[in-house]
C-alpha atoms as one frame of an Amber mdcrd trajectory, in Angstrom:
protein
  57.381  75.618  34.544  57.012  77.278  37.928  53.519  77.071  39.405  52.167
  78.426  42.688  48.857  77.717  44.389  47.277  81.052  45.361  44.109  82.231
  47.028  42.792  85.259  45.133  40.371  87.978  46.194  37.313  89.022  44.167
  37.990  91.640  41.503  35.593  94.307  40.193  35.694  94.238  36.380  34.327
  96.114  33.410  33.775  93.510  30.689  32.965  93.154  27.012  31.991  89.711
  25.666  34.015  88.001  22.936  32.570  85.051  21.001  34.956  83.009  18.865
  38.547  81.753  18.971  40.215  82.810  22.198  43.267  84.372  20.478  40.869
  86.854  18.819  40.071  88.528  22.135  42.662  91.235  21.385  40.197  92.932
  19.028  37.598  92.986  21.810  40.171  94.521  24.161  40.698  97.260  21.566
  36.958  98.004  21.478  36.714  97.942  25.276  39.721 100.246  25.590  38.196
 102.757  23.207  34.856 102.590  25.049  36.545 102.993  28.452  38.553 106.012
  27.254  35.435 107.693  25.821  33.594 107.156  29.128  36.501 108.094  31.445
  36.471 104.707  33.185  39.057 104.491  36.006  40.840 101.302  34.838  43.643
  99.767  36.897  44.653  96.543  35.131  43.360  93.986  32.641  42.393  90.339
  32.477  40.631  87.905  30.152  38.127  85.373  31.487  37.573  82.119  29.565
  34.263  80.310  30.062  34.525  77.273  27.781  36.909  74.379  27.232  38.351
  74.724  23.717  38.773  70.932  23.608  35.000  70.388  23.858  33.362  73.581
  22.515  33.380  74.549  18.845  35.902  77.361  18.286  33.277  79.714  16.818
  31.182  79.373  20.003  33.877  79.927  22.646  32.872  82.582  25.192  35.312
  84.924  26.898  35.325  88.397  28.425  37.884  91.136  27.850  38.043  92.934
  31.203  39.544  95.989  32.841  39.881  96.079  36.596  37.913  98.961  38.109
  37.588 100.249  41.689  35.272  98.436  44.099  31.800  99.893  43.919  32.156
 101.100  40.315  28.992 100.390  38.333  27.314 101.202  35.038  24.375 100.258
  32.898  25.385 100.386  29.234  24.599  98.116  26.297  27.581  96.017  25.197
  29.521  96.259  28.457  28.913  94.882  31.926  30.344  95.449  35.357  30.560
  92.631  37.904  32.585  91.117  40.717  34.728  88.287  39.383  35.002  85.835
  42.291  38.233  84.971  43.982  39.259  81.448  44.836  42.041  78.910  44.876
  44.111  78.829  41.676  47.207  77.241  40.204  49.139  80.162  38.730  52.082
  80.347  36.345  53.754  83.246  34.570  54.292  83.422  30.827  56.738  85.984
  29.428  56.559  86.798  25.737  54.313  87.855  22.890  50.602  87.231  23.255
  50.849  85.028  20.155  52.603  82.447  22.364  49.765  82.225  24.887  47.958
  79.255  23.257  51.169  77.211  23.490  51.728  78.365  27.084  48.205  77.262
  28.007  48.790  73.923  26.279  51.960  73.321  28.276  50.264  74.401  31.497
  47.116  72.297  31.090  48.380  69.222  29.218  51.763  69.155  30.858  51.948
  70.532  34.372  48.274  70.430  35.414  47.576  66.985  33.951  50.463  65.572
  36.011  49.959  67.667  39.165  47.479  65.412  40.946  45.217  68.438  41.451
  41.553  68.517  40.499  40.013  71.273  38.412  37.978  73.522  40.692  34.850
  75.623  40.264  35.202  78.845  38.333  36.868  80.015  35.172  40.409  80.104
  33.897  41.761  83.554  33.237  44.781  85.584  32.207  45.976  88.643  34.074
  48.165  91.047  32.116  50.976  92.462  34.203  52.168  95.214  31.863  50.842
  97.453  29.103  51.222  96.097  25.541  51.212  99.678  24.220  54.455 100.477
  26.056  56.115  97.065  26.513  58.112  95.169  23.900  56.257  91.965  22.913
  59.010  89.646  24.183  58.812  91.326  27.634  55.048  91.072  28.122  54.155
  89.244  31.350  50.898  87.296  31.633  49.740  85.276  34.635  47.686  82.167
  33.799  45.112  81.088  36.416  43.412  77.678  36.660  40.878  77.023  39.448
  41.766  74.083  41.699  40.006  72.200  44.511
């Protein structure tokens, strides 16, 4: 597994909350995509933010946000969606290539394998995934997802 330590910049995001098992966030992305299309939101990328540790929080209570990147300064006030600046920071980053169904295993390898043996400490902030291509036009085995873990 190849991992880089990167400093990221803040990102402006349009978000819709997902509560429940992390792999179920795809349905929330579908709802957010429909909402964004109906409201002509200028989206320029996607990411998922994960707020809880699935090893310590009951699966039905896990919190995450399905997000689309939007231009700096974009704002709105609508029920069910929010717009905020997701902070940048120092992250360990690896790339996973393949179907989204393989992401839980990729995270397991990253966290239990590489990160656990890296000597690095978990930093402040949330883990997240950044999707590098469009699942509507990319074959599942060619999907590229960057996995981000905050480090000190």
